[in-house]
C-alpha positions as CSV (number, residue, x, y, z in Angstrom):
1,X,173.7,-94.8,-91.7
2,X,170.3,-95.0,-93.4
3,X,167.9,-97.7,-92.1
4,X,167.4,-98.9,-95.6
5,X,171.1,-99.3,-96.5
6,X,172.4,-102.7,-95.4
7,X,175.8,-102.8,-93.6
8,X,178.9,-104.2,-95.4
9,X,178.5,-107.5,-93.4
10,X,174.9,-108.0,-94.8
11,X,175.5,-107.2,-98.5
12,X,176.1,-110.0,-101.0
13,X,178.3,-107.8,-103.4
14,X,181.1,-105.6,-102.2
15,X,183.1,-102.9,-104.0
16,X,186.8,-103.5,-104.3
17,X,187.8,-101.1,-101.4
18,X,185.2,-102.9,-99.2
19,X,186.6,-106.3,-100.2
20,X,190.1,-105.1,-99.4
21,X,188.9,-103.9,-96.0
22,X,187.3,-107.3,-95.3
23,X,190.6,-109.0,-96.3
24,X,192.7,-106.4,-94.3
25,X,194.9,-105.8,-97.4
26,X,195.7,-102.7,-99.5
27,X,193.1,-101.8,-102.1
28,X,195.8,-102.0,-104.8
29,X,196.6,-105.6,-103.7
30,X,192.9,-106.5,-104.0
31,X,192.9,-105.1,-107.6
32,X,196.0,-107.2,-108.4
33,X,194.3,-110.4,-107.1
34,X,191.3,-109.7,-109.4
35,X,193.5,-108.9,-112.4
36,X,195.4,-112.2,-112.0
37,X,192.1,-114.1,-111.7
38,X,192.8,-115.3,-108.1
39,X,189.8,-113.3,-106.7
40,X,186.6,-113.7,-108.7
41,X,184.9,-110.4,-109.5
42,X,182.3,-108.9,-111.8
43,X,182.8,-105.8,-113.9
44,X,179.7,-103.6,-114.2
45,X,180.1,-101.1,-117.0
46,X,183.6,-99.6,-117.6
47,X,184.5,-98.6,-114.1
48,X,182.6,-100.6,-111.5
49,X,183.9,-103.9,-110.1
50,X,182.0,-106.0,-107.5
51,X,183.2,-109.0,-105.5
52,X,180.6,-111.5,-104.3
53,X,180.8,-112.1,-100.5
54,X,180.5,-115.9,-100.8
55,X,183.3,-116.0,-103.4
56,X,185.4,-113.8,-101.2
57,X,184.9,-116.3,-98.3
58,X,185.8,-119.2,-100.7
59,X,189.0,-117.3,-101.8
60,X,190.0,-117.1,-98.1
61,X,189.3,-120.7,-97.5
62,X,191.2,-121.8,-100.7
63,X,194.1,-119.5,-99.9
64,X,194.7,-120.7,-96.3
65,X,198.0,-122.1,-95.4
66,X,199.2,-124.2,-92.5
67,X,201.4,-122.1,-90.3
68,X,204.9,-123.6,-89.6
69,X,204.6,-126.1,-92.4
70,X,207.5,-126.3,-94.9
71,X,205.4,-127.9,-97.6
72,X,202.2,-125.9,-98.1
73,X,199.1,-127.1,-99.9
74,X,196.9,-124.2,-101.0
75,X,193.2,-124.8,-101.6
76,X,192.3,-128.1,-103.4
77,X,195.6,-128.3,-105.2
78,X,194.2,-127.1,-108.6
79,X,196.0,-124.4,-110.3
80,X,194.2,-121.2,-111.0
81,X,195.0,-118.9,-114.1
82,X,197.2,-116.7,-112.0
83,X,199.3,-119.6,-110.7
84,X,199.7,-121.1,-114.1
85,X,201.0,-117.8,-115.5
86,X,203.5,-117.5,-112.7
87,X,204.7,-121.1,-113.3
88,X,205.0,-120.5,-117.0
89,X,207.2,-117.3,-116.4
90,X,209.4,-119.2,-113.9
91,X,209.9,-122.1,-116.4
92,X,210.7,-119.6,-119.2
93,X,213.2,-117.9,-116.9
94,X,214.9,-121.3,-116.1
95,X,215.1,-122.2,-119.8
96,X,216.5,-118.8,-120.7
97,X,219.1,-119.1,-117.9
98,X,220.2,-122.7,-118.7
99,X,220.0,-122.8,-122.5
100,X,223.2,-120.7,-123.1
101,X,225.1,-122.8,-120.6
102,X,224.0,-126.1,-122.2
103,X,224.9,-125.0,-125.7
104,X,228.3,-123.4,-124.8
105,X,231.3,-125.5,-125.4
106,X,233.4,-123.5,-122.9
107,X,231.4,-124.6,-120.0
108,X,231.8,-128.3,-121.0
109,X,235.6,-128.1,-121.5
């Protein structure tokens, strides 16, 4: 490695493959986390995405879970955009499932 080039551990901004390597997850999973807004990232131009090391560490801190606990609190309890979309899809699925049953007279009789 060139003496002028800082190692991955020293750089403030990482590429998505480097961030995935730091998290020990597949590169595609890292892109999914960024797409859902769970992992903050910056787009540079049309094709380049960078993840700030401090925000990556904050993501790890906020995403930690207590092993063996049935009720899990993630981060500070605030819902991020990815979690809100997931909850909205679940609620829509529940409404879709139950609305025909509630309106059907056959199920009441």
